[in-house]
C-alpha positions in Angstrom: 55.2 0.8 0.4 58.7 -0.7 -0.3 57.6 -3.9 1.5 54.4 -4.2 -0.6 56.3 -3.7 -3.9 59.0 -6.3 -3.0 56.4 -8.8 -1.8 54.3 -8.4 -5.0 57.4 -9.1 -7.2 58.3 -12.2 -5.2 54.7 -13.4 -5.2 54.4 -12.9 -9.0 57.6 -14.9 -9.6 56.4 -17.7 -7.3 52.9 -17.7 -8.9 54.5 -18.3 -12.3 55.8 -21.6 -10.9 52.4 -22.5 -9.3 53.8 -21.7 -5.8 52.1 -19.9 -3.0 53.9 -17.4 -0.7 52.7 -17.7 2.9 55.4 -15.7 4.7 58.5 -13.7 4.0 61.1 -11.9 6.1 62.6 -8.7 4.8 65.2 -6.6 6.5 65.7 -2.9 5.8 68.3 -0.4 6.7 69.2 3.2 5.7 72.1 4.3 3.5 74.3 7.3 4.4 71.7 9.7 2.9 68.9 8.2 5.1 67.2 6.4 2.2 65.4 3.2 3.3 66.7 0.1 1.4 66.5 -3.7 1.5 69.6 -4.9 3.2 69.1 -8.7 3.3 69.0 -11.3 0.5 65.7 -12.7 -0.8 66.1 -16.5 -0.6 64.2 -19.6 0.1 65.4 -19.6 3.7 63.7 -16.2 4.3 60.2 -17.4 3.2 57.6 -20.1 3.6 56.3 -21.3 0.2 53.7 -24.0 -0.5 52.9 -26.0 -3.6 49.4 -27.6 -3.7 49.2 -27.1 0.1 52.5 -28.8 0.8 55.4 -26.9 2.3 58.5 -26.6 0.0 61.8 -26.8 1.8 64.3 -24.0 0.9 66.6 -26.3 -1.1 63.6 -27.8 -2.9 62.4 -24.3 -3.7 65.6 -23.6 -5.5 65.1 -26.7 -7.6 61.6 -25.4 -8.5 63.1 -22.4 -10.1 65.7 -24.4 -12.1 62.9 -26.3 -13.8 
């Protein structure tokens, strides 16, 4: 369920910029109490995003969010 929640948040943020999320890599671990938690950053290099059917390179994706 954690994965679905995170992916929905990322997808909503991308949709606001007219971008489509095709793939994302998330890495999880456990804290000392055994709770599952996201342990990796969420960045353009961890996902494939398209705009109007065209792949957006990670550095270009960053620029999309600055606009």
